[in-house]
C-alpha positions as CSV (number, residue, x, y, z in Angstrom):
1,M,-5.0,-10.1,-18.1
2,I,-1.4,-9.3,-19.0
3,Y,1.3,-8.1,-16.7
4,E,4.7,-6.9,-17.6
5,G,7.5,-6.0,-15.3
6,R,11.0,-6.8,-13.9
7,A,11.4,-10.2,-12.3
8,W,12.4,-10.3,-8.6
9,K,13.4,-13.8,-7.3
10,V,13.0,-15.5,-4.0
11,G,13.4,-19.1,-3.1
12,D,11.4,-22.0,-1.8
13,N,9.2,-22.0,1.4
14,I,8.9,-18.2,1.7
15,D,6.5,-18.0,4.6
16,T,4.1,-15.2,5.4
17,D,6.3,-14.0,8.2
18,L,9.1,-13.4,5.7
19,I,6.6,-11.7,3.4
20,I,5.4,-9.4,6.2
21,P,6.9,-9.8,9.6
22,A,4.5,-9.9,12.6
23,R,5.8,-6.5,13.9
24,Y,4.2,-4.8,11.0
25,L,0.7,-6.3,11.4
26,V,-0.6,-3.4,13.4
27,T,-2.1,-2.0,10.2
28,T,-4.2,-3.2,7.3
29,S,-3.2,-0.4,5.1
30,Q,-2.0,-1.9,1.8
31,E,0.4,1.0,1.3
32,E,1.9,0.8,4.8
33,L,2.3,-2.9,4.6
34,G,3.9,-2.5,1.2
35,C,6.7,-0.5,2.7
36,H,7.7,-3.6,4.6
37,C,7.1,-6.3,2.0
38,L,9.6,-9.1,2.3
39,A,11.4,-7.3,5.1
40,G,11.9,-10.6,6.8
41,L,14.0,-11.7,3.8
42,D,15.5,-8.4,2.5
43,P,14.7,-5.2,4.5
44,E,15.5,-3.1,1.4
45,F,13.2,-5.1,-1.0
46,A,10.2,-2.7,-1.0
47,G,12.5,0.2,-2.0
48,K,13.9,-1.6,-5.0
49,V,10.6,-2.8,-6.6
50,G,9.0,-0.7,-9.3
51,P,5.2,-0.6,-10.0
52,G,4.2,-3.5,-12.1
53,D,7.1,-5.7,-11.3
54,I,6.7,-9.5,-10.9
55,L,7.8,-11.6,-8.0
56,V,9.1,-15.0,-9.0
57,A,9.3,-17.7,-6.3
58,G,10.1,-21.4,-5.8
59,A,7.9,-24.0,-4.3
60,N,5.4,-23.5,-1.4
61,F,5.3,-19.7,-1.6
62,G,3.2,-18.2,1.2
63,C,3.3,-21.0,3.6
64,G,2.8,-20.4,7.3
65,S,0.0,-18.4,8.9
66,S,-3.1,-17.5,6.9
67,R,-2.7,-13.8,7.3
68,E,-4.3,-11.7,4.6
69,H,-1.6,-9.1,5.2
70,A,0.9,-11.0,3.1
71,P,-0.9,-10.5,-0.3
72,L,-1.8,-6.9,0.7
73,A,1.9,-6.2,1.4
74,I,2.9,-7.6,-2.0
75,K,0.3,-5.5,-3.8
76,G,1.2,-2.5,-1.7
77,C,4.8,-2.5,-2.7
78,G,3.9,-2.5,-6.4
79,I,4.2,-6.1,-7.4
80,A,1.5,-6.8,-10.1
81,C,1.8,-10.6,-10.2
82,V,3.4,-13.5,-8.4
83,V,4.8,-16.4,-10.3
84,A,5.8,-19.5,-8.3
85,V,6.5,-23.2,-8.7
86,S,3.7,-23.7,-6.2
87,F,1.7,-21.8,-3.5
88,A,0.5,-22.6,-0.1
89,R,-3.2,-23.2,-0.5
90,I,-4.5,-20.5,1.9
91,F,-2.1,-17.9,0.5
92,F,-3.3,-18.7,-3.0
93,R,-6.9,-18.2,-2.0
94,N,-6.2,-15.0,0.0
95,A,-4.3,-13.6,-2.9
96,I,-7.1,-14.3,-5.4
97,N,-9.7,-13.0,-2.9
98,L,-7.7,-9.7,-2.6
99,G,-7.2,-9.4,-6.4
100,L,-3.5,-10.3,-6.5
101,P,-2.8,-12.6,-9.5
102,V,-0.7,-15.6,-8.5
103,V,0.2,-18.1,-11.2
104,E,1.9,-21.5,-11.0
105,C,4.7,-22.3,-13.4
106,R,6.7,-25.5,-13.0
107,E,9.7,-23.8,-14.5
108,A,9.6,-20.6,-12.5
109,S,13.0,-21.3,-10.9
110,R,14.6,-21.1,-14.4
111,I,13.6,-17.4,-14.7
112,P,16.5,-15.1,-14.0
113,E,16.2,-12.1,-11.7
114,G,16.1,-8.8,-13.4
115,H,14.7,-10.1,-16.7
116,R,11.6,-8.4,-18.1
117,L,8.6,-10.7,-18.1
118,R,5.2,-10.7,-19.7
119,V,2.6,-12.8,-18.0
120,D,-0.4,-13.5,-20.1
121,I,-3.0,-15.2,-17.9
122,E,-5.5,-15.8,-20.8
123,A,-2.9,-17.4,-23.0
124,G,-1.4,-19.4,-20.1
125,L,2.1,-18.2,-20.9
126,I,5.0,-16.2,-19.5
127,Q,7.4,-14.7,-22.0
128,D,10.9,-13.7,-20.9
129,L,11.2,-10.5,-22.9
130,S,14.9,-10.4,-22.2
131,T,15.5,-13.8,-23.9
132,G,12.3,-14.6,-25.8
133,E,11.8,-17.8,-23.9
134,F,8.3,-19.0,-23.0
135,Y,7.0,-20.8,-19.9
136,E,3.6,-22.4,-19.5
137,I,1.5,-21.5,-16.5
138,T,-1.3,-23.4,-14.9
139,P,-4.6,-22.0,-16.3
140,Y,-7.2,-20.5,-14.0
141,P,-10.8,-21.6,-14.0
142,T,-13.2,-19.0,-15.4
143,F,-14.5,-18.0,-12.0
144,I,-11.0,-17.1,-10.7
145,R,-10.3,-15.0,-13.9
146,D,-13.6,-13.2,-13.2
147,I,-12.7,-12.6,-9.6
148,L,-9.3,-11.1,-10.6
149,A,-10.9,-9.1,-13.4
150,H,-13.1,-7.4,-10.8
151,G,-10.2,-6.7,-8.4
152,G,-11.0,-9.4,-5.8
153,L,-13.8,-11.4,-4.2
154,V,-15.7,-8.5,-2.6
155,P,-16.0,-6.4,-5.8
156,W,-16.9,-9.6,-7.7
157,V,-19.7,-10.4,-5.3
158,K,-21.0,-6.8,-5.4
159,Q,-21.1,-6.9,-9.2
160,R,-23.0,-10.3,-9.2
161,K,-25.5,-9.0,-6.7
162,E,-26.1,-5.9,-8.8
163,A,-26.5,-7.9,-12.0
């Protein structure tokens, strides 16, 4: 799994209410939620992001409530992958279960906004295509790579039941 896109930066402790404010939780439509992604931090964010872009965050990304709307909003606005120093545990699981790749990189805060990134999950590396620099990511266990390859937990379970 390889993802390439422009880096968009946010800081530490970005909670789920900043990712998708409660006033937008009246829907579970990924596309509608995507229109309001990170509206709690930057109301214009969703309009700036291009399909396949990569969100780069600091520590404890996705803290707060356990709402599944947060990873749906991120996917809905076109973000292909989230790179962070660390993730809140429930957000991490929700993201994987919904098919959103989220990778931990101790040096994520060094990645400049606007740079083009290539995230190679199999190789365990991020390449900053703007500078040529490489950053290591925490590797996924095989079962998580399988879940992501199938687009999330539900499609993965369906495939296993059919096999």
